[in-house]
C-alpha positions in Angstrom: 320.9 201.1 147.1 323.0 199.1 149.4 322.1 198.3 153.0 324.2 200.9 154.6 322.5 203.7 152.7 319.1 202.4 153.6 320.1 202.2 157.2 321.5 205.7 157.3 318.3 207.1 155.6 316.3 205.6 158.5 318.7 206.1 161.3 319.2 209.8 161.0 315.6 210.9 161.4 315.1 208.6 164.2 318.2 209.9 166.0 317.2 213.5 165.3 313.7 212.8 166.8 314.8 210.6 169.7 317.2 213.1 171.4 314.6 215.9 171.9 311.9 213.4 173.0 314.3 211.8 175.5 315.2 215.1 177.0 311.6 216.3 177.2 310.1 213.1 178.8 312.7 210.9 180.3 315.3 213.2 181.8 314.8 214.0 185.5 311.8 211.6 185.7 309.5 214.1 183.9 307.3 211.3 182.9 306.3 210.7 186.5 305.0 214.4 186.7 302.9 213.8 183.5 301.5 210.6 184.9 300.5 212.3 188.1 298.7 215.0 186.1 297.0 212.4 184.1 295.7 210.6 187.1 294.2 213.8 188.6 291.8 214.3 185.7 288.1 213.4 186.1 286.3 210.5 184.3 284.8 212.8 181.7 288.3 213.9 180.5 289.5 210.3 180.4 286.5 209.2 178.4 287.0 212.1 175.9 290.6 211.3 175.4 289.7 207.6 175.0 287.3 208.4 172.2 289.9 210.7 170.5 292.5 207.9 170.7 290.0 205.3 169.1 289.2 207.8 166.4 292.9 208.4 165.7 293.6 204.7 165.5 290.6 204.0 163.2 291.7 207.0 161.0 295.2 205.6 160.8 294.0 202.1 159.8 291.6 203.6 157.2 294.4 205.8 155.8 296.6 202.8 155.6 294.0 200.7 153.8 293.1 203.4 151.4 296.7 203.9 150.6 297.2 200.2 149.9 294.1 200.2 147.6 295.3 203.3 145.8 298.7 201.8 145.3 297.2 198.6 144.1 294.9 200.3 141.6 297.7 202.4 140.2 299.9 199.3 139.7 297.0 197.5 137.9 296.0 200.3 135.6 
C-alpha cells in the first residue's frame, strides 16, 4: 500500500468522528456547561469517577500488554 491509501484509511474515520464531537462539545461553548456541572458534584462522586478512570486506564494497559504477548506467541509458534 502506498502512503496515500494509508493516510486515507486513517483520515476518514477521524474526520467522521471529529465532526459530531466538535458540534456536541465545542460549538457554542457547551464544554463550559459540562465543566460547571462537573464542579457542582460532591467529593464522593469525584472519588467514584476517579476510581473508574484509574480502573479503565489499568484495563487498557493490561489489554495492550496481553495483545502484544498474544501476538508475540503467535509469531513464535
